[in-house]
N, C-alpha and C positions, 0 to 999 in steps of 0.2 A: 930413641934411647928408650928404655923403660923407667919409667919412679922407681926412686931408691925410698925407701921404704927405714924409719926409725922409729923399736919398738920400747920402750920405757917403764920399765915392768916386766914379766916373764912370772904373773902367776895365773888363775886360772884365765882367765880376759884374755892379759895381753899375749901368754903361750899362742891361745885359741888363734889370735888377730895374725901373730907372727907367722906363726907353721902354716894358714891357709895361705896368708902374701907366699910366703914361699914357694907352696905346692905348685901356688900360679906361677912361677918362673918368678916373682920382682927380686929386686936384694933388696934383703931386711938385714940389719943390723938390730941387735936386741940388747937390749941393757941390763939388770938386775943386780941387786948389790949379794942375793943370795947366788954362793956360789954354787947348791947343789943345782937350783934353776938353771944355769948359769954353762952347767957342765953338759945339763941333758935337753938344752935347747941349739948344744954347738952341729949334734950331729945331723939337725935342717936347716940353719942358716948361713947363710954368706959368710956372719961374725957376728959371735956375741961376745960380752964381757961383762967382768963383772968389774962394778961400779956403783960407784955411789950419788947418781947422776944429782943426786942438790943442790951437792957441793958446789959452791961454784968455779972453783980451780978445777977440780974433776971436769966438769960438762966441760968447762971451755975443751979440756982436751980432748973430747969426745967430739968437738969441729961437726955440732948436728945440722949447723947451717947448714951445710952441702947437700941435706938430701932434700926429697921434695917432700916428704909428708913428716911427721912425727909424731907417734901413738902414744900419750901419755897415760895408762896404762897401771899408777902404783897402787900402792893397797889402800885405805878407806880413811885415811890421814892425809887431812886437808893439804897444809903449809909441805909438804915437798911439792905436791902434784900442783900445789898457785903459784911454787916457786920454776920450775920449771918451766908450765907450761910459759909464766914470765918473761924468763928468759931463752925459753926457744920464742918468741915473737921479738925481741929487744936484739935477738941473734939473725933475724928476719928471714927465718924458714917459714914458705912459702903456707904454708899449711900444717895447724894442728889440730888434732882428734883429741881429748880429753876424756876418760872417764869420772864419772865423778858419782858420790855414796849419799847425796840426798839433791832434792834440791837447792837450798842453804846452795852448798859448792858448786852446783852447776851454774850458779847465777853469779858467784867468785869469780868461775872462771871463764865466766863471758868475757866478766869485766876487766878481765889480764888480759883479754886477747884471745880465746878458743877460737875455730871458726867451726865446731862441733861440740857437742857434748852429748855423752851419751851416759844413760844412767841404764847399765846393761841388766839388771833386777828385773828393775820394770818394762824393760823392753823382751825379754825371757815370760813374765808375764804376759804380755801383750798376745805372743807367739804364740803361747803356752793357749794363752785362750781365744785364737784364730783356727789352731789347729783342729781344738774340739770345734766350733762352729761351722767350718772349711774343710772336713777333714781331704778334700781332692787339692787343695791352695796344698802345691808343697812345697813354694819359696814365693815371696813376693818383697817386690823395691820401690818404696814412696819415690813418687815421680813429681807430683807439686799435690797442694792440699786440694783432698777428696779423692787425688786419681793415683792407680797403684799399676805396676808390670807388675803380673803375674805366671808361674808358671800350675798349673793345674791337668790331673787326667780329665781326661774327655770322660766324661760323663755316657754313661750308657746309650740313655738319652740320646748322644748324637751318634753311636758309631752305627758307619753306613750310611750318611747321609751328608751329604754337601757341602759346606763352609756357603757359599751361595743361599744352601734353599734353608742352610739353621736362620742368615740372614742378621746374622745378629750384633753386625755393626749400625743396622739402620733401624733395628726392635728395640737392640736395648744399647744401644751408644759403645759397643767393645768391639776393640782389631786385634783381629788375632795376626800377631808377628809372622811366628813363626808355626810348626812346626816338630818337635821332635818323635819321631816314628820309627818303625824297626828300616827303614831302610837309607837312617839317618835326617839331616835338619834338611827343611823346607824354608826359608824363607820369603818372605812375605807371601805365604801359598797365595791363589789364580781361588775365582769361585767354588772354580770346577773339582774345588780337592775333597776329595772324600773320607770323612773323618774315621780312621777304624781304633779297632780293642787295641790299649794300652800307648794310642799314642799322648801326646804331652803338649798341651796346645800355650804356647808363649801369646796370652794375652795383655789387651793396655785400655784401662778403663775406669770409669766413676766406680768408688767399693762396692757402693747403694746395690751399682747392680753384679757386681760377682756375685752378690747369690748363685746366678742361673749354672756358674759352674759346679757349683756342690748338688745339680741335683744327682738321682739312681741311677 
């Protein structure tokens, strides 16, 4: 059974999270006090509700403990997001991801039980800097401290060469786990796989070695 998500706060950040989850065919409940936001999102989500989730009585009526993950994406006001995060954890919601506006806000959210805290503006700044420094990198995911999974355009220097010839594993500690090419997706490609122009490589490795994928 697919996970069910509740997104509380449908502003720019919460709305983006909710619509992307829905696009990936997950069941998403969106909650916001603003009627216009709810109307806008109602065509994209399984259900969108106009409600003040920070009101304990209203919160109980939403029955959010039935969801696998709740995303608290309310505005920059500290008190409502802290209150909703607290009520979610008290209601035994398995996973709560909360948006913070500052380091102090993030610390308090962690103290009241948030399983994950995100600072969107800081993370966006980091992403912009990474895209400027490593333009071949299309997307990335933090795997563990110091390690990343990335999607990268195959550098021109790789074109026409096999993965065995490139020897990214032994030489650079990088592991190509999939190749997205004109013919589709090849998972766990063999050493004989030849990299073609337009290929996108899905690579796992240490962050400091990923600069190799930024060759022209």
